[in-house]
C-alpha positions in Angstrom: 142.8 -11.1 186.5 146.0 -9.3 186.0 145.9 -10.2 182.3 142.4 -8.8 181.9 143.6 -5.5 183.5 146.4 -5.4 180.9 144.1 -6.0 178.1 141.8 -3.3 179.2 144.6 -0.9 179.6 145.9 -1.7 176.1 142.5 -1.2 174.7 142.1 2.1 176.5 145.5 3.2 175.3 144.8 2.2 171.8 141.5 4.0 171.9 143.3 7.1 173.2 145.8 6.9 170.4 143.1 6.5 167.9 141.3 9.5 169.3 144.4 11.6 169.2 145.1 10.5 165.6 141.6 11.3 164.6 141.8 14.7 166.4 145.0 15.6 164.7 143.5 14.5 161.4 140.4 16.6 161.9 141.9 19.8 163.6 143.1 22.6 161.3 144.7 25.9 162.5 144.8 29.1 160.4 148.2 30.9 160.3 148.2 34.8 161.0 148.8 35.5 157.3 146.2 33.1 155.8 142.6 32.2 155.9 141.1 28.7 155.9 138.2 28.2 153.5 136.2 25.1 154.5 133.6 23.8 152.1 131.3 20.8 152.2 128.8 22.0 154.8 126.5 25.0 155.0 127.6 27.6 157.5 126.4 31.1 158.1 129.1 33.7 158.0 128.6 37.2 159.2 128.2 39.6 156.2 127.5 36.7 153.8 124.2 35.4 152.6 122.8 32.0 153.6 123.8 28.9 151.7 127.3 30.1 150.7 128.5 26.5 151.0 131.9 27.3 152.8 133.2 28.6 156.0 136.1 31.0 156.6 138.4 30.6 159.6 141.2 33.1 160.4 143.6 33.2 163.3 142.2 30.1 165.1 141.6 26.3 164.8 138.6 24.4 163.7 137.5 20.7 163.3 137.2 19.4 159.8 135.5 16.2 159.0 137.8 14.3 156.6 136.0 13.1 153.5 133.1 15.3 154.2 134.7 18.8 154.2 137.5 20.2 152.1 140.0 22.7 153.6 142.0 25.2 151.4 144.2 28.1 152.3 144.0 31.7 151.0 147.2 33.8 151.5 146.7 37.2 153.1 150.3 38.4 152.3 151.1 41.6 150.4 151.4 41.5 146.6 152.7 44.0 144.1 152.4 44.6 140.5 154.5 46.9 138.3 152.6 49.4 136.2 153.9 50.3 132.7 151.0 52.0 130.9 151.1 53.9 127.6 148.7 56.9 127.9 147.7 59.9 125.9 147.1 63.2 127.7 144.3 65.7 127.1 146.7 67.5 124.8 147.2 64.4 122.7 150.8 63.9 123.9 151.7 60.3 124.3 153.3 59.4 127.7 154.4 56.2 129.4 153.6 56.1 133.1 155.6 53.8 135.3 154.6 52.9 138.8 153.9 50.2 141.4 150.8 49.0 143.2 151.0 47.2 146.5 147.8 45.3 147.4 146.5 42.5 149.6 143.3 40.6 150.4 141.1 42.5 152.8 141.0 41.4 156.4 137.2 41.3 156.7 135.1 38.2 155.9 133.4 39.8 152.8 136.8 40.6 151.2 138.1 37.2 152.0 135.0 35.5 150.6 135.1 37.7 147.4 138.8 36.9 146.9 138.2 33.2 147.7 135.6 33.0 145.0 137.8 34.7 142.4 141.4 33.7 143.2 141.3 30.6 145.5 142.8 28.4 142.8 144.4 31.3 140.8 146.3 33.3 143.4 149.3 33.8 141.1 147.0 35.6 138.6 146.1 38.4 141.1 149.0 40.8 140.0 148.0 40.5 136.4 144.3 41.2 137.1 145.2 44.2 139.3 147.5 45.5 136.5 144.7 45.3 134.0 142.3 47.2 136.4 144.8 50.0 137.1 146.0 50.3 133.5 142.5 50.9 132.3 141.6 53.5 134.9 145.1 55.2 134.6 144.6 55.7 130.8 141.2 57.2 131.4 142.4 59.6 134.1 145.6 60.7 132.2 143.4 61.3 129.1 141.6 64.0 131.1 144.8 65.7 132.4 147.5 67.8 130.8 151.2 67.2 131.1 151.6 70.2 133.3 148.9 68.9 135.7 150.6 65.5 135.9 154.0 67.1 136.6 152.8 69.7 139.0 150.3 67.6 141.0 151.3 64.0 140.8 149.4 63.3 144.1 146.2 64.3 142.3 146.8 61.7 139.6 147.5 59.0 142.3 144.4 59.9 144.3 142.1 59.9 141.3 143.5 56.5 140.2 143.0 55.0 143.6 139.5 56.3 143.8 138.5 55.0 140.4 139.9 51.5 141.1 138.5 51.3 144.6 135.1 49.8 143.7 136.5 47.2 141.4 139.2 46.3 143.9 136.6 45.9 146.6 134.6 43.5 144.4 137.7 41.5 144.0 138.2 41.4 147.7 141.4 43.4 147.5 142.6 46.6 149.1 145.4 48.9 147.9 148.1 49.6 150.5 150.2 51.9 148.2 150.2 53.3 144.7 153.3 55.1 143.5 154.0 56.8 140.1 157.7 56.4 139.7 158.3 57.9 136.3 156.6 59.6 133.4 158.4 59.0 130.1 157.9 61.4 127.2 158.9 59.9 123.9 158.1 63.1 122.0 160.4 65.3 124.2 157.5 67.6 125.3 158.4 67.6 128.9 162.0 68.3 128.0 161.0 71.2 125.8 158.6 72.4 128.5 161.5 72.4 131.0 163.9 74.2 128.6 162.7 77.8 129.4 162.9 77.1 133.1 166.2 75.3 132.6 167.4 78.3 130.5 166.2 80.7 133.2 167.9 78.6 135.9 171.0 78.4 133.8 170.8 82.2 133.2 170.4 82.8 136.9 173.2 80.4 137.6 175.5 82.2 135.1 174.5 85.6 136.5 175.1 84.3 140.0 178.5 82.8 138.9 179.4 86.1 137.1 178.4 88.1 140.2 180.4 85.7 142.4 183.4 86.0 140.0 183.0 89.8 140.0 183.0 89.9 143.8 185.9 87.5 143.9 187.8 89.7 141.4 187.0 92.8 143.3 188.2 91.1 146.5 191.3 89.9 144.8 192.0 93.4 143.3 191.4 94.9 146.7 193.7 92.4 148.3 196.3 93.0 145.5 195.9 96.8 146.0 196.4 96.4 149.8 199.4 94.2 149.1 200.8 96.8 146.7 200.1 99.6 149.2 201.8 97.6 152.0 204.7 96.9 149.7 204.9 100.6 148.7 204.8 101.7 152.4 207.4 99.1 153.2 209.6 100.3 150.4 209.1 103.9 151.3 210.0 103.2 154.9 213.0 101.1 153.8 214.1 103.9 151.4 213.7 106.4 154.3 215.7 104.2 156.6 218.3 103.6 153.9 218.5 107.4 153.2 219.0 108.0 157.0 221.7 105.3 157.0 223.4 106.9 154.0 223.2 110.3 155.5 224.6 109.0 158.7 227.4 107.2 156.8 228.2 110.3 154.8 228.2 112.4 157.9 230.5 109.9 159.5 232.7 109.9 156.5 232.8 113.7 156.3 233.0 114.1 160.1 236.8 113.5 160.1 237.7 115.8 157.2 235.2 118.5 158.4 236.5 118.3 161.9 240.1 118.5 160.6 239.2 121.4 158.3 237.4 123.1 161.1 240.3 122.5 163.4 242.7 123.9 160.8 240.4 126.9 160.2 240.3 127.5 163.9 244.1 127.2 164.1 244.5 129.7 161.2 242.0 132.1 162.9 243.7 131.8 166.2 247.2 132.1 164.6 246.0 135.2 162.8 244.6 136.6 166.0 247.8 135.8 167.7 249.8 137.5 165.0 247.6 140.5 165.2 247.9 140.6 168.9 251.6 140.0 168.7 252.0 142.9 166.2 249.9 145.1 168.4 251.9 144.1 171.5 255.1 144.8 169.7 253.9 148.1 168.5 252.8 149.0 172.0 256.0 147.7 173.4 257.9 149.9 170.9 255.8 152.8 171.9 256.5 152.2 175.5 260.2 151.2 175.2 261.4 153.5 172.4 259.0 156.3 171.4 257.8 157.4 174.8 261.4 157.4 176.3 262.6 159.2 173.2 259.8 161.7 173.4 260.5 162.1 177.1 264.3 162.6 176.5 263.6 165.0 173.7 261.1 166.9 175.8 263.6 166.9 178.7 266.4 168.2 176.5 264.1 170.7 174.9 262.8 171.8 178.2 266.4 172.1 179.7 267.5 174.0 176.6 264.6 176.3 176.8 265.1 176.8 180.5 268.8 177.4 180.0 268.1 179.7 177.2 265.5 181.6 179.2 268.0 181.7 182.1 270.7 182.9 179.9 268.4 185.4 178.2 267.3 186.6 181.6 271.0 186.9 182.7 271.9 188.6 179.5 269.0 191.0 179.9 270.0 191.6 183.5 273.6 192.2 182.5 272.4 194.3 179.6 270.4 196.4 181.9 273.3 196.6 184.3 275.8 197.3 181.6 273.5 199.2 179.5 275.9 202.0 179.3 278.8 199.6 178.6 279.4 198.6 175.0 281.5 195.7 175.9 278.8 194.3 178.1 276.4 194.7 175.3 278.6 192.9 172.9 279.2 190.2 175.5 275.5 189.9 175.9 275.0 189.7 172.2 277.7 187.0 172.0 276.1 185.1 174.9 272.8 185.3 173.3 274.2 183.9 170.1 275.9 181.0 171.9 272.7 180.3 173.8 270.7 180.3 170.7 273.2 178.0 169.0 273.1 175.6 171.9 269.4 175.7 172.0 269.2 175.0 168.3 271.7 172.2 168.6 269.8 170.7 171.6 266.5 171.0 169.6 268.1 169.3 166.6 269.6 166.5 168.7 266.2 166.0 170.4 264.4 165.9 167.0 267.0 163.5 165.6 266.5 161.1 168.6 262.7 161.4 168.1 263.0 160.6 164.4 265.3 157.7 165.1 262.8 156.3 167.7 259.9 156.8 165.3 261.8 155.1 162.5 262.6 152.2 164.8 258.9 152.0 165.8 257.7 152.1 162.2 260.3 149.4 161.2 259.1 147.2 164.0 255.5 147.8 163.0 256.3 147.1 159.3 258.1 143.9 160.3 255.1 142.8 162.4 252.7 143.6 159.5 255.0 141.7 157.1 255.0 138.7 159.4 251.2 138.9 159.7 250.9 139.3 155.9 253.2 136.3 155.4 251.2 134.2 157.8 248.0 135.4 156.1 249.5 134.5 152.7 250.4 131.1 154.0 246.9 130.6 155.3 245.5 131.9 151.9 247.7 129.4 150.1 246.3 126.6 152.2 242.8 127.8 151.6 243.7 128.1 147.9 244.8 124.5 147.9 241.4 123.4 149.4 239.2 125.8 147.4 241.2 127.6 144.7 238.3 129.0 142.8 236.7 130.7 145.8 240.0 132.4 146.8 240.8 133.5 143.2 237.2 134.9 142.9 237.6 136.8 146.2 241.0 138.3 145.2 239.6 139.3 141.8 236.5 140.8 143.4 238.7 142.8 145.8 241.0 144.2 143.0 238.3 144.4 140.3 238.0 148.2 140.4 241.8 148.6 139.6 241.5 145.9 136.9 238.5 147.7 135.3 240.2 151.1 135.6 243.3 149.7 133.9 241.2 148.1 131.2 239.3 151.3 130.6 242.5 153.1 129.9 242.7 151.4 126.5 239.7 153.4 125.4 241.0 156.8 126.6 242.2 158.0 123.2 239.3 156.5 121.1 236.8 159.0 119.7 234.5 156.7 118.0 234.1 152.9 118.0 232.2 150.5 115.7 231.1 147.2 117.3 229.9 144.0 115.5 227.7 141.3 116.9 225.8 143.6 119.2 225.9 142.9 122.9 228.0 139.8 122.3 230.6 141.8 120.4 230.5 144.4 123.2 231.2 141.8 125.8 234.0 140.3 123.7 235.5 143.7 123.1 235.3 144.6 126.7 236.9 141.4 127.8 239.8 141.7 125.4 240.2 145.4 126.2 240.5 144.5 129.8 243.2 142.0 129.0 244.9 144.7 126.9 245.1 147.1 129.8 248.6 147.1 131.0 247.9 147.9 134.6 244.8 145.7 134.9 246.5 142.8 133.1 249.6 143.1 135.3 247.5 143.2 138.4 245.4 140.2 137.3 248.6 138.3 136.4 250.2 139.2 139.7 247.1 138.1 141.5 246.9 134.8 139.6 250.6 134.3 140.1 250.1 134.8 143.8 247.3 132.2 143.7 249.6 129.7 142.0 247.5 129.8 138.8 249.1 129.6 135.3 248.9 132.9 133.4 246.1 133.4 131.0 246.9 133.2 127.3 247.7 136.4 125.5 244.4 138.0 124.3 243.8 138.6 120.7 243.5 142.3 119.9 240.0 143.5 119.2 239.7 145.3 115.9 238.8 148.9 116.8 238.1 151.4 114.1 238.7 155.0 114.9 236.2 157.2 113.2 
């Protein structure tokens, strides 16, 4: 019994394994990017006519009877083909159009069925077939366009090409995912020549823009240079002004000492001169007070006493004369007394006048001495001034004594009746100059003045030829 159970279990297990093997052998699953084409039995497929003789399965599994049905796969992946097509435009210009077409088998059953009928065993030939279709239609479309249309509206070329190829691609069971025109080659150079005016215009605009930019940059640079030069000029002017102020301050500082010393010496000379003048005035006044006024007072007193004594004596004599009018002796005595009185009065008057003259002489001597001292001090001050500014002092002395010099020079012409001059005004000037030097008094005065100023004497003038008419 147990053995029978084991046999039954083994048989059942074997049957199950056989069933599993058969199921695996008969079950086919379509991948997402492929379609299973099952032939060997009639199946009705949506969109397809009856009696197609194959079944299409996508995205699911199905049972296939081995030996009765055949299962093949059709790839639904994307494919591409490179387009290199020689075309001729409506203008007769040869072009080479390069592009790419990306296509695939349609997802609907009709497209899969059409592609299965045409490419099931020749799937590698699909890019070549697509290239042929697109090349033909592309040549036809380019033949109706101009080069300018192709350049300006490339999308129009692409759209017309896709529309023209759409029917044939649908019959092949294919759909176009993308069509791109990469390049349009121009062996004749038409496109290049066509672009030359625009390129020249662009180049011209670029040069103009560059020239304008250069001009603006140059103007900006010149403006910047001008501002830099202006700033440099202002800085140099300010520096020059500051330097001038420093130089003036330094010069003033250098001259401050000599100027202050000269001013101090000048003030000292002025004060000393004033002191000398005041001292001379004081001495004169002192002499007036001490000598002249007492002398005048003494003389006045003596003169007054003499006059009073004389008057008294005269009165006495007159009285006696009246009293002794009859007496001769009295009259003689009166006459004698009168003579004596007059002699005494004259003597007293003389003595008073002598004392006054002596006092006046003493006063004048003191005044002259004071003036001499003042002149000596003035000469010393003038000598110091002459040492500092000799020309100015000499010019001042000559100006002060010029009338005397001119008068002395004019004396040379006193005995001349007529005079003939040569060289006009210049000769007159020369003659006048030499005549002045010939004047004895004027020349002596000028020489004394120049000697006083410590100047060397001028050379002896040459006599001017004067013709007496």
